[in-house]
N, C-alpha and C positions, 0 to 999 in steps of 0.2 A: 504493499500500499504506499509506504514511504517513497519507493522508487517511482511509482506512478505520479505522486504529487510533485516530486522533484522535476520529473519530465514535463508536467503541465506548467509548472512555474517557469521553466527554461523556455518553453514554446511561447508562452504569453509574454515573457520579458523580451524575447527576440522580436516579436511582433510590435510590441509597444515602443521599442527603441528604433528599429530599422524602417518601419513603414512611415512614421511621420517625417523622418529625414528624407526619405525618398520622394514623398509627396511634396515636401517643401521645396526640393530641388527641381520639381516639375516632371518627375519621371513616373509618377503614379505609384499605387500601392503594390502592384504585382512584383516589380523589381525589388522593392523592399523586402518582401517575403522571401524571394529567391536568394538574395544576398544574405539575409538573416539565416536561412537554412544552411547555406555554405559555411557561414561563420561558426555555427554550433555543431555542425555535423562532423563526420569522420575526416573530412579534408581540412577542417578548421581547428576549432578548439576541442573537439571530441567530447563535448558535453553530453551528447546523445549519440549512441551508436546503433540502437535497435530501430532501423529505418522502417523495416517491414511493418512493424506493429502500428506506427504512426501513419504509414501510407494507407493501411487497410481502413482505419478509422476515418482519415481525411478524405477518402474517396466519396464519403457521404456528402461532402461539400459540393462536388461536381453533380451528384444526384439531385441535391436540393436546388442547385442552379438551374438544372434542366426542368425541374418542377415549376420553378417561378417563371421560366420562359414560357412553359405551357400555359400558365395562368394568363399570360398576356396575349396568347395566340388563340383567338376564337376560330372554330372550324371554317367559318366563312373566309377569314383572313388567310388561313392555310391554303384554301382552294385558290385564292387570288395569287398566292406566292408560288404556285405549282411550277410555272415556267422557270422562275429563278432557281428553285430548288433542284429540279431535275434537268434543267438545261445548263445553267451556269455552274451549278454544283458538280454535275457529272463531267462537264468539260474541264473544270479545274482539276478534279481528281485524275481523270484519264491523261490529260496532257502532262501534268506535273509528274505523275508516276512514270510515264514513258520516258521523259527526259532524265529524271534522276536515276531510274534503273539503267538507262543507257550509259550515264556517267559512271555508275558503280561498276558496270561490266567493263567499261573501257579502262578502269583502274585495276582490273584483275580479279574482281569478285565473280565467282561462278554464277551462271544465269539464275539458278533458283534463289540464291542469296541476294542477287541484284534486284530481282523482282520484289522480294520482301522489303528490301531497303527502299525501293522506289515507292511502293504502296504505303509503307509506314511513314515515310517522310513527306509524302503528299498530303497527309492529314495535318490539320492545324488545331490548336488548342482552344476549345470552346471556353474553358475556364480562364484563359488569358485574354482572348480577343473581346469577349463581351464586357468584362469589367474595364478593359482598356478604352473601349468606345463609350461605355456608359459613364465613366468618370468625366468625359468631355462632352457629354450630351449629344453623341453622334449616332446613337442607335436608330433614331428616326430619320437620319439622313439617307440619301441614296446609297452611299458607301456602306452604312451600317445595315440597311435592309438586305443588300446583296451579300454582305459578309455573313449575316445570320443565315441566309438561305444556303450558302455554301457549307457552313458548319452543320446545318441540319442534315444536309445530304450526306456529309461525312459520317455523322452519327448513325444514320440509317445504313450506310454502306459498310460500316465497321463489322457488323455481325457476319455477313457473307464473306468478308475478307479473312476473318479468323477461321472460318470453316474451310477456306481454300488452302490455307497454309500447309496442312498435312500432305496435300497433293504435290506441293513443291519439294517436300522432303522425300519423295519417292513412294509415298503410300499409294496403294492400288485404289482405283475408283471403286466405289461400292457397287456390288452386283445389282442392287435394287435401291429404291427410294427408302431412306431411313425413316420409315413411317412413324416410328415411336417418338423420335425427336421432333418431327414435324407436328405430331399430335400434341405433344407437350407444349410446344411453342404456341400453337393455335389455341389451346385451352387456356393458357396464361393470358393471351391477348383478349380472349372472349371474357374471361373472368374480370379483367381490368375494365373493359368496356361496359359490361353489364353492371358490375359493382359500382363503377363511377356514376352510371346513369340512374340506377334504381336504389342503391343502398347508401351512398355517401351523403347525399343531400338530406334524407330523413335523419341520418345519424347526427349531422351537424345541426339540424333544426332542433332535435331533442336536446342536444348538449347546450345549444345557445339558449333554449328556453329555460334550462336549469340555472342559467346566470352563473356559470362557473368558469371563469376565464382560464384557469389553469387546466381544466379538462378540455377546453376547446383547443388550447395549444397542444395538449397531449394527443388529441384526435388528429390534429394537423400533422404532427410528426409521425404518428402511426400510419397515416395515409401515404406519406412520402416513403418511409422506410418499408412499409408493407408491400406496396406496389413494386418497389425496387427489388425486394427479396423474392417476390413472386416471379418477376421476370427472370432474375438470376437463377432461380431453381429450375426454370424451364429452359435454361441455356441461352437466354436473351440478354441484352445489355440492361444493367440496372438503370442506367440513365434513360433508356427508351421507356421502361415501365413507368418511371416517375414523370417523364414528359407526357405520356399519354394521360396519366391521372390529372396532371395540370390542365391539359387541354379540355378534358371532360368537365372540370370544375370552372373553366374560364367563363361560362355563362351563368354561373350561380350567383346568388346574392351574397355569398360569403367570400367572394374573390379577394376583396380588399383586406378583410380581416385575416384570411389565410396568408396573404403576402406579408402583412405586418407581423404575424407570428413566426413565420419561417425565416424571414430575412436575417434576423440576428444570428441564428444557428448557421445558416448558409454562409454568412460572412466569416465567422470564426473558423468553421471547418474548411472552407475554401482557402483561407489563409494558411491553415495547417497543411493543406495539400501542396501549396506552393513551397512551403518550408521543406516538406519531405522531398520534393523534386530537387531543391537546392542541396539537401543533405545527400541525395543519391548520386550526385555528380562525382565521378571518379577523376579528380583533378590530377592524380598521379600520371594518368595517361597523357594529359596535356604537358606535363613536365618532361616526359620521355620523348614525345614527338610534337613539340609546340607548333611547328610550321605546318605539319600535316593536319592537325586538328583545327588550327586557325583557318587553313585553306578550305577544309571541309565545311566549317561553319559559314565562311564567307560565300562559298559556292552554293550552299543550301539557301541562304538568305537571298542571294542575287538571282538564282534560278527561279525560286518560287515567286519572288516579287515581280520579275520580268514577265513570267507567264500570267500571273494575276493581273498585272497592268494591261497586258495585251487583251485579255478576256474582258476586262472592264471596258476598255475602249470599244471592243466589238459590241458589247452589250449596251453602249450608248452613254456610258459615264464620261464626264468631262473633267479636266483639270484636277482640282483639289479632291473630288470624289474618287477618281481613278487612283490617284496617289495614295489616299487613305485606305482604299480597299486593298491595294497591293502591299502596303507596309503593315497592315493589320494581320495578314495571313502567312508570313514567311516562316514562322517557327514550326517546330514539330508539335506533336500532340501527346497528351497523356495516354491516349489509346495506342500510340506507337510502341510504348514500353510493353504492353500486353502482346502486341503482334510479334515483337522480336523475341519475347520469351517463349511464345508458341513455336516460333521458327527454330529456336535453339533446341527445343524438346524433340523435334522431328529431324534435327540435323540439317535443316535447310540453311541455317546460319551458324557459324561457329561462335563460341563464347566470346572470343576476343573481338570479333566483328560486332557482335551485339553490344558489348561494353563500349566500343568506340562510337557506335551509332547513338547509344543512349547519352553519352557525354556530349556529342554534337547537338542533339535535340535539347538537352538541358541548357547548354550555352546559347542556343538560338532563342530559347525562352527568356534568358537573361538579356540578350541583345535586342529583342523586339521592342520592349518599352523604351529603350534608349533611342533606337532608330525612329520610332513613332514620335517621341517627344521632340527630337531634333528636326523632323520634317514639319511638325506643327509650328515650330519657332522660325525655321529658316525658309522652307519651301512653300508651304501652303499659303502664307500671306502673299507671296509673289504670284501664285496661280489664281487667286481670287480676283474677280473684276474690281477695278478701283471703285471705292465708295464715291457716290455722287457728291459733288460740292454744291450744297444748297445755300441759298441766301439766308442770312439770319432773319428771324421772325420779327416783322415790324411791330412797333409798340402802337397799335391802333385802338387799344381799349375795347376790343370786341366783346359782346356779351356772352358768347357761347364758345366753349372749347370742345371740340369733337375728337375723341380718342378712338382711332381705328376708322379706316375709310374703305372698308370692304362692302359687302352687299347691304348690310344694315346701315352703316355709316353714310354711304352714298345717298340712300333714300332720305335720311334725315337731312343731309346737307342740301339736297335738291329742293326739299320743301322749305327749308330756311331761306334759300336763295330766292325762291318764288315769292316769299313774303318780304323780301328786302331786309332780312336780318343777317348781319355779318357774323361770321364764325371763323375760328382758326382750327384747321384739321391737322391732326398728327397721325402719322403712319410709320411703323417700324420696318415694314417689308419693302426693301428697295425695288423688287420686281413689281409689286402692286403699285408702288408710287409712280414708277415710270409710265405704267398703263394709264392711270387716272390723269396724270399730268398731260399726256398727249391729247386729252379731250378738254384741255383748258382749265382744269380744276386746280385751285391754289391749295396745295397740300404740302406739309413740311415733314421732312424725315426726322425720326427720333423715337426713343422709347418713352412713352407717356408715363411710365412708372418712375421716371427720374424727376425728383422735385425741382431740380434746376431748369429742366426743360418746361415743366408746367409753369414755373415762374416766368420764364422767358416768353411763354405764350400768353401771359397776362392773367394767370390764375388769381392773383391778388385783387384784381379789379373786375374780373368776369362775374356774371351772375350765375352761370350754369355750366356744369361739366357733364357731358354725355359720354358714357363709356360703351363703345360699340364693338370692341374687340371680341373675338370668338373663343379665346382660351380662358378657361375658368380661373386658373391660377393667376394669369396675367390681370384679369379683371379685378381680382381681390387685391393684388399688389397695387394697382392704380388707385383703387378706392382707399386703401390704407394710407398710402402716401398723401393723397389729396386731403383726407380728413385730418391727418396729423399736421400738415403744413399749411392748409388753407381751410380752417374750420368754418368760415362764413360762406364757403362755396357750396351751392346746392348741387347734388349729385343725382343723376338718373342713369340707370344701367340696364343692359340686357343681361339675361341669365339663361344658362344652358338647360337647366332642369330644376326639379323641386329642391334638391339638396343645395344647389347653387343659390336658389332664392333664399333658403333659410340662412345660409352663410352671409348673404348680403343684408338680410333682416338683422342679423347680429350686429351689423355695422351701422344700422339706423340711417340709411340713406333715404332720400326723398321719394324715389320711385323706381320700381323694378318691373321689367317686361320680359316674360319668358319667350324664348325662341320657339317659333312654330305654333305657339298657343293660339293666337288670334287667327292665323292662317288656317289652323286646324278647325277652329270654330266656323270659319266661313265655309270651308270645304264640307263640314258636317251639315250646315244649312243647305248647301246645294244638293247633298245626298238625299236629305229628307224631301226636298222639292222634287227631285227626280223620281222619288217613290210616291208621287202624287199627293203629298201632304201640302196643304195650303201654305203659301208663303208666310202669312201672318203667324200661323201656328208653328211653322218651322223656326221662324225668327224667335218666337217667344220660348220655345223649347231650348234653343241654343243659349239664349240669354239666361234662362233659369239655370242651366247647367254651368255656365261661366260664373255666375254669381255664387253658386254653391261651391264650386271648385276653389274659387279664391278664398272663401271663408274656411274651407277645409285646410287649405294650404297654411293659412294663418294659425288655425287651431293646432295643427300638427307640428308647429315650430318648436314647441317647448320640449318635445321628447324625441328628438332625432335619434339618439343613441339607444332608446328603449324599444327594441323590436316588438315585444309583446304588446306594449301600449300602442305602438304605431299600427299594428295589425288590427287591434280592437277599434282604434279611431277610424281606420279605413272602412271596416265593416259597418260601423255606426253611420259613417258618412254615406255609404252606399244605400243603407236602409232609409236614411233621411231623404236622399235624392229620389228614391223610388216613391216614397209617400208624397213628395212634392209634385212629381209628375202625375201621380194618381189624382191628387186634389185638383190639379190644373185641368186634367181631362174631364173630371166630374163637373167642373164649372162650365166647360164647353157643352156638355151634354144636357 
């Protein structure tokens, strides 16, 4: 027990010391974990020597990462991404594996080992790339989306790749289909799909109703670990099982709470995973043949980056996106270690070759954050289009400041212009800005959440601030900044949904309008008229519904976090609305 506690203290101390230094230097947290692992491992201070035990536990970090990714990927979005996953992803693996296998064969590795090395090194590390892009808020960019699609294909391709390794070692082809293994795999997938659809939601609903936060966290961890264990027992990837569970729960009402419960465990265990990678690096090989190892690392990074950049350009990426995509994927993968171990077991790869390849991959993992950070500082700014030089905002003492000039903001602005009311419009999207400026609109570039920009736009003297941007968090930031710095300014805002309305109610602004609410009411009125309901009766029904819905929205404001109370209020509101409609119909009769 004492040894386990000492090991935990050393791991946490290495994380607490190395990661902040790495992030402060601009290299991200991944490099800090890797360097910390090298420092405390067998190649460094030798504070920890049992690498396998830590690696087995820390693999859960990768599993939890895939579960969280699944939570963000609704099935509809997966279907939309199918071309990137199976087109760009397949092209990246095939092209990279062919080039790297050819290079390995050219340097004297027998063709079975060359194929294994090519396939293993063609894979990239999901656990490195996603945090690397996420820390810089690039996951939603074109480069981030395509990088995720490639990583997803690699995770799916890993299972058949491991199954093919014995054939490269000279094993005979099976005389028939291994139906038992196929059946186990199919049964595991079916169990995860059916359980996620019909069992998990009722279970979370029951635990949530018991108001026991620790049991909800326990159930969340059981879901991740249980699906991973089920997939592993059937011969599938643990990450694939957790990913499937996440996708199945992505449409549930518990998605946000699950993410909040899992993220702390995922962060710690994923950090331990990177520490174990750093500890496993056999640096003695680098001391015996430094030029060969350095050349292999440089060749791997250069070849994978060049291939990825070419594929990105073919896929339509430009400039900074193509560079980010290329420099996010050049490292090897955590799955490569598994592939090499399987190859050594069937003698497709020698032990010395596997150790050298493992060291090259570990060093490529260390180098990737450095390369990516250097490109963000030196190359990406030069590839971005120059920021437009806009005139300073004139001090015209206009009564209205309009934040956001998209679909909503433009309509508000046109109405104001028709009434002869002056306004200052602020827009942070340069592309949107250029479009609206071509039609003669006077719009200024800038982030409305900055108090100095609001002051320059005349917020101290204006009567009204209209927040028309479409991002919920950005709306809240603008409102908070405006209320804190300009308390006399009246604020009107759009809201994306009922939750957003409640958050804006907490800030006590003057007026809130829900997106699509009034257009949905108008559409409902047209639907009733199309069903031969008299226009007056249709208008009255819609008005009755709108009034009641607004009252219900205000009534439910006080218990956002109380799910049971919210359900009860919703049921009560539905009964009240039904009685109102019945009374209205009785008056007509």
